[in-house]
C-alpha positions as CSV (number, residue, x, y, z in Angstrom):
1,M,-33.9,16.3,-49.8
2,H,-33.5,19.2,-52.4
3,F,-30.8,18.9,-55.1
4,S,-29.0,22.1,-54.0
5,T,-28.7,20.6,-50.7
6,V,-27.1,17.7,-51.6
7,T,-24.9,19.8,-54.0
8,R,-23.6,21.8,-51.3
9,D,-22.7,18.4,-49.4
10,M,-20.7,17.4,-52.3
11,E,-19.1,20.6,-52.5
12,A,-18.4,20.3,-48.8
13,A,-17.0,16.9,-49.5
14,A,-14.7,18.0,-52.4
15,G,-13.4,20.9,-50.0
16,A,-12.4,18.1,-47.5
17,A,-10.6,16.2,-50.2
18,T,-8.8,18.9,-51.5
19,S,-6.8,19.5,-48.3
20,A,-4.9,16.5,-49.0
21,A,-3.5,17.9,-52.2
22,A,-3.8,21.0,-54.3
23,E,-3.6,19.1,-57.8
24,P,-5.4,16.3,-59.2
25,E,-3.4,13.4,-59.5
26,G,-3.9,9.4,-60.0
27,P,-5.9,7.1,-57.9
28,G,-3.0,5.5,-56.1
29,A,-2.1,8.9,-54.7
30,S,-5.5,9.5,-53.2
31,C,-5.2,5.9,-51.7
32,A,-1.9,7.0,-50.0
33,A,-3.4,10.2,-48.7
34,A,-6.2,8.1,-47.1
35,A,-3.8,5.9,-45.5
36,K,-2.3,8.8,-43.5
37,A,-5.6,10.1,-42.4
38,P,-8.4,7.5,-42.4
39,V,-11.6,8.9,-42.1
40,K,-14.1,6.7,-40.3
41,K,-17.1,6.7,-42.8
42,N,-20.8,6.8,-41.9
43,A,-22.5,3.6,-41.2
44,K,-24.8,4.2,-44.0
45,V,-21.7,4.1,-46.5
46,A,-19.2,1.7,-44.3
47,G,-21.2,-1.3,-45.3
48,V,-21.7,-0.7,-48.9
49,S,-20.0,-2.8,-51.6
50,V,-20.0,-2.9,-55.1
51,Q,-19.8,-5.9,-57.9
52,L,-18.8,-4.6,-61.3
53,E,-21.1,-6.1,-64.1
54,M,-19.4,-7.7,-67.3
55,K,-16.2,-8.1,-65.8
56,A,-15.3,-10.7,-68.1
57,L,-15.6,-8.4,-71.0
58,W,-14.1,-5.4,-69.3
59,D,-11.1,-7.7,-68.5
60,E,-11.1,-8.9,-72.3
61,F,-10.6,-5.1,-73.1
62,N,-8.1,-4.2,-70.5
63,Q,-5.8,-7.3,-71.6
64,L,-5.7,-5.2,-75.3
65,G,-5.7,-1.9,-73.7
66,T,-9.2,-0.4,-73.6
67,E,-9.8,2.5,-75.7
68,M,-12.9,5.0,-75.6
69,I,-13.8,7.2,-78.4
70,V,-14.2,10.8,-77.5
71,T,-15.8,13.2,-79.9
72,K,-17.2,17.0,-79.9
73,A,-20.6,15.9,-79.5
74,G,-19.9,13.4,-76.8
75,R,-19.7,9.5,-77.1
76,R,-21.2,6.9,-75.0
77,M,-18.8,4.5,-73.3
78,F,-18.6,0.6,-74.5
79,P,-18.5,-1.5,-72.5
80,T,-21.1,0.7,-70.4
81,F,-20.2,1.0,-66.7
82,Q,-22.6,-0.9,-64.8
83,V,-22.5,-2.2,-61.2
84,K,-24.7,-4.2,-58.5
85,L,-24.7,-2.6,-55.0
86,F,-24.9,-4.2,-51.7
87,G,-25.2,-3.1,-48.0
88,M,-27.2,-0.1,-48.5
89,D,-29.8,1.0,-46.0
90,P,-33.1,0.3,-47.8
91,M,-34.6,3.5,-46.6
92,A,-31.6,5.9,-46.6
93,D,-31.4,8.1,-49.7
94,Y,-28.2,8.0,-51.8
95,M,-26.8,9.7,-54.8
96,L,-24.6,7.7,-57.3
97,L,-21.9,9.5,-59.5
98,M,-18.7,9.0,-61.5
99,D,-15.7,11.2,-62.1
100,F,-12.8,10.4,-64.3
101,V,-8.8,11.2,-63.4
102,P,-5.9,10.8,-65.1
103,V,-3.6,7.6,-64.5
104,D,-0.7,9.5,-65.1
105,D,1.0,12.6,-66.2
106,K,1.9,11.5,-69.8
107,R,0.5,11.9,-73.3
108,Y,0.8,8.8,-75.6
109,R,0.9,7.8,-79.1
110,Y,0.2,4.4,-80.8
111,A,2.9,2.9,-82.5
112,F,1.4,0.8,-85.4
113,H,4.6,-1.4,-86.1
114,S,4.8,-3.0,-82.7
115,S,1.0,-2.6,-81.7
116,S,1.9,-1.0,-78.5
117,W,1.5,2.2,-76.8
118,L,4.2,4.5,-76.1
119,V,4.6,7.7,-74.2
120,A,4.7,10.8,-76.4
121,G,5.4,13.4,-73.8
122,K,3.9,15.3,-70.8
123,A,0.3,15.4,-70.4
124,D,-1.7,18.2,-72.0
125,P,-3.2,20.9,-69.6
126,A,-5.8,19.0,-67.4
127,T,-9.4,19.4,-68.7
128,P,-12.4,21.0,-66.5
129,G,-12.7,18.6,-63.8
130,R,-16.8,17.3,-63.8
131,V,-18.7,14.6,-62.1
132,H,-21.9,12.5,-63.8
133,Y,-24.7,12.0,-61.6
134,H,-26.4,8.8,-62.3
135,P,-29.8,10.6,-63.3
136,D,-31.9,8.6,-60.5
137,S,-30.0,10.3,-58.1
138,P,-31.2,10.5,-55.1
139,A,-33.0,7.7,-54.5
140,K,-33.3,4.9,-51.7
141,G,-31.1,2.1,-51.1
142,A,-33.8,-0.3,-51.7
143,Q,-34.4,1.0,-55.4
144,W,-30.6,0.9,-56.3
145,M,-30.1,-2.7,-54.8
146,K,-33.2,-4.1,-56.5
147,Q,-31.4,-4.0,-60.1
148,I,-28.3,-3.2,-61.9
149,V,-27.2,0.2,-62.1
150,S,-26.3,1.7,-65.5
151,F,-24.5,4.8,-66.3
152,D,-25.7,4.2,-69.9
153,K,-26.4,8.3,-70.4
154,L,-22.8,9.1,-69.4
155,K,-20.8,10.7,-72.7
156,L,-17.3,11.5,-73.3
157,T,-16.2,14.5,-75.1
158,N,-12.8,16.5,-76.2
159,N,-14.8,19.6,-76.4
160,L,-13.5,21.9,-73.4
161,L,-16.5,24.4,-74.2
162,D,-18.9,21.7,-74.0
163,D,-22.1,23.0,-72.2
164,N,-24.0,19.8,-72.3
165,G,-22.5,18.5,-68.8
166,H,-20.6,15.7,-70.8
167,I,-17.3,14.2,-69.2
168,I,-14.3,16.4,-70.8
169,L,-11.0,14.3,-71.3
170,N,-7.7,14.9,-73.6
171,S,-7.5,12.4,-76.2
172,M,-4.5,10.4,-76.1
173,H,-4.4,10.5,-72.3
174,R,-5.0,7.4,-69.9
175,Y,-8.2,7.7,-67.5
176,Q,-9.4,5.8,-64.5
177,P,-13.2,5.9,-64.1
178,R,-14.1,6.0,-60.4
179,F,-17.7,5.4,-58.8
180,H,-19.1,7.4,-55.8
181,V,-21.8,6.3,-53.2
182,V,-23.1,9.3,-51.4
183,Y,-25.5,9.2,-48.4
184,V,-27.8,11.9,-48.7
185,D,-27.6,13.2,-44.8
186,P,-30.9,14.7,-43.7
187,R,-29.0,16.7,-40.7
188,K,-29.0,20.2,-41.2
189,D,-25.4,20.5,-40.3
190,S,-24.5,17.7,-43.0
191,E,-21.7,19.9,-44.6
192,K,-19.7,18.9,-41.5
193,Y,-20.0,15.3,-42.1
194,A,-19.7,15.2,-45.9
195,E,-16.4,13.7,-46.1
196,E,-17.9,10.6,-43.5
197,N,-20.7,10.2,-45.9
198,F,-19.3,9.1,-49.3
199,K,-17.1,5.9,-50.2
200,T,-15.3,5.6,-53.4
201,F,-14.7,2.2,-55.5
202,V,-12.3,2.0,-58.2
203,F,-12.2,-0.8,-60.8
204,E,-8.6,-0.8,-62.4
205,E,-9.7,-3.1,-65.3
206,T,-11.9,-0.3,-66.7
207,R,-9.3,2.6,-67.0
208,F,-8.9,3.4,-70.6
209,T,-7.2,5.5,-73.2
210,A,-9.2,8.1,-74.8
211,V,-9.0,8.5,-78.6
212,T,-10.9,10.3,-81.3
213,A,-10.5,7.1,-83.6
214,Y,-9.4,3.3,-82.6
215,Q,-5.7,2.9,-82.9
216,N,-5.8,-0.9,-82.0
217,H,-7.5,-2.8,-84.6
218,R,-8.2,-5.8,-82.0
219,I,-10.1,-3.3,-80.0
220,T,-12.2,-2.3,-82.8
221,Q,-13.1,-6.1,-83.6
222,L,-13.9,-6.8,-80.3
223,K,-16.0,-3.5,-79.9
224,I,-17.9,-4.7,-82.9
225,A,-18.3,-8.5,-81.9
226,S,-19.4,-7.4,-78.5
227,N,-21.4,-4.1,-78.7
228,P,-25.4,-4.8,-79.4
229,F,-25.6,-1.5,-81.3
230,A,-22.6,-2.7,-83.7
231,K,-25.1,-5.7,-85.1
232,G,-25.1,-3.7,-88.5
233,F,-21.2,-4.3,-88.8
234,R,-21.4,-8.0,-87.9
235,D,-24.3,-8.5,-90.3
236,C,-22.4,-7.1,-93.2
237,D,-19.8,-8.6,-95.3
238,P,-16.4,-7.8,-93.8
239,E,-15.4,-5.8,-97.0
240,D,-18.3,-3.2,-95.9
241,W,-16.5,-2.9,-92.4
242,P,-14.2,0.4,-91.9
243,R,-11.2,0.3,-93.4
244,N,-8.2,-0.8,-91.3
245,H,-10.8,-2.5,-89.1
246,R,-11.4,-5.6,-90.9
247,P,-10.7,-8.8,-89.1
248,G,-8.4,-10.0,-91.7
249,A,-6.5,-12.8,-90.6
250,L,-6.9,-12.6,-87.0
251,P,-10.7,-12.7,-86.2
252,L,-11.6,-11.9,-82.6
253,M,-14.8,-12.7,-81.4
254,S,-15.1,-12.3,-77.2
255,A,-16.5,-15.1,-75.2
256,F,-18.9,-12.3,-74.0
257,A,-20.1,-11.6,-77.6
258,R,-20.3,-15.5,-78.6
259,S,-22.5,-16.3,-75.5
260,R,-24.6,-13.3,-76.2
261,N,-25.4,-13.3,-72.5
262,P,-24.8,-10.7,-69.8
263,V,-22.2,-12.1,-67.1
264,A,-24.3,-13.1,-64.2
265,S,-24.0,-11.3,-61.0
266,P,-23.1,-13.3,-57.9
267,T,-25.8,-13.2,-55.1
268,Q,-23.0,-11.5,-53.1
269,P,-20.0,-9.3,-54.2
270,S,-16.7,-11.2,-54.1
271,G,-15.2,-8.3,-52.9
272,T,-11.9,-10.1,-51.9
273,E,-11.0,-11.0,-55.3
274,K,-7.8,-9.1,-56.3
275,G,-8.5,-6.3,-58.6
276,L,-12.2,-6.7,-58.5
277,V,-12.9,-3.6,-56.1
278,T,-10.4,-1.2,-54.8
279,E,-11.8,1.3,-52.1
280,G,-10.5,4.5,-52.9
281,S,-10.1,7.7,-50.3
282,G,-12.8,9.8,-51.7
283,L,-13.7,12.3,-54.6
284,Q,-10.8,13.7,-56.3
285,P,-9.5,17.5,-55.4
286,G,-10.7,20.0,-57.4
287,L,-12.9,17.7,-59.7
288,L,-16.3,18.4,-57.9
289,D,-15.9,22.4,-58.2
290,V,-17.7,22.0,-61.4
291,L,-20.7,20.3,-60.9
292,L,-23.1,19.0,-63.8
293,K,-26.6,20.1,-63.8
294,P,-29.0,17.2,-63.4
295,P,-29.1,14.9,-66.7
296,S,-31.9,15.5,-69.3
297,K,-34.8,13.3,-69.2
298,K,-35.2,13.8,-73.0
299,S,-34.4,10.3,-74.4
300,E,-31.6,9.9,-77.0
301,S,-31.9,7.9,-80.0
302,L,-29.8,4.8,-79.9
303,R,-30.2,4.0,-83.7
304,P,-27.8,0.7,-84.4
305,P,-24.9,2.1,-86.8
306,H,-25.4,1.1,-90.6
307,C,-22.7,-1.1,-92.0
308,K,-21.4,1.7,-93.9
309,D,-21.1,4.2,-90.7
310,T,-17.7,4.5,-89.6
311,R,-18.4,6.5,-86.4
C-alpha cells in the first residue's frame, strides 16, 4: 500500500478522534472519552500488546522526575523509547508512530533550593501537533515482532519553525509520549474504518519535562551513568564534568548502568502489571492534522561527546 493511502487513513483516524474534543487534552481525558463511546477494534489490532523495554531505567528516571533536552537543531531522547510487540498478524502490514501530548495546562519552573518542580503559570500556546512515524513503516507484523522496535531517530525541538519533521515541544512543560499501532487496511474504503484500525498505548513512566538544560543534577548524573554515548564523561576526571553536573558527595549510579546489560524482555508481555501499559482511546484530536514526511534514510553521526562537551 502506498504511503499516501496510509496517510489518508491516518487523517481519517484523526478526524474520528477529533469528534470527541475540540482542543488537545491530556491522555486521561482521551481515556474518559473512550469510555463513553468505545470503538470495537479491528481483529488485526485488538490482540496487539506492547512491552516497554528498559522499564527499570525509565522507572529510575521517573522517580527523580524525567527531563528531556529540547534544542533548536533537535535532540534525541534518552532513554530511547523502545518496545517489544506481541499479537500482530504476521502477514498484515502495520505502521508504528508516536505523538506527544501535554500532561496538563501548566508551565513549570525548577526550585533549586527545594530540588522540586513548581507550577509557574499557565501553559504557553500549544506547539504544532506532529507525529513521528517509525522509519520502517509500513512493515509486516512478523518483522515488527521479531526484534525490539527503537525510536532512536526521533528528535525533540523547541523551534516552532522547524522544517525537519522533529517533534516540537515547549520548554518547561510536561509531556506524555504515546505509541500507536496502525493496521494498514487494504480495503478501498478503508477511511471508513480508520478509527477501528489503530490502537494506542501510554506508558506513564515515560512522561517527562522538556528543558533546554537539565535542572535536577541527579537527572544529569543518571543520564551520564546510563547513556552509552556519554562514555566520555564517565572516563574523565569528575572535575572535567560540566559545571553543576558533578557528582559531589551524592554519587548516583543507576542499577541499569552498573549492570551495563539491557533489561531483558519477558517472553510474554506482562500487561496486567499496574502502570506498565495503559491503552488509550486513540490519536489525540488535532495532532494528525500535520503529518510528518517520511524520515530521511540519511544516517547521522552518533559521536560520543567529548568530556568537555557540555551539550
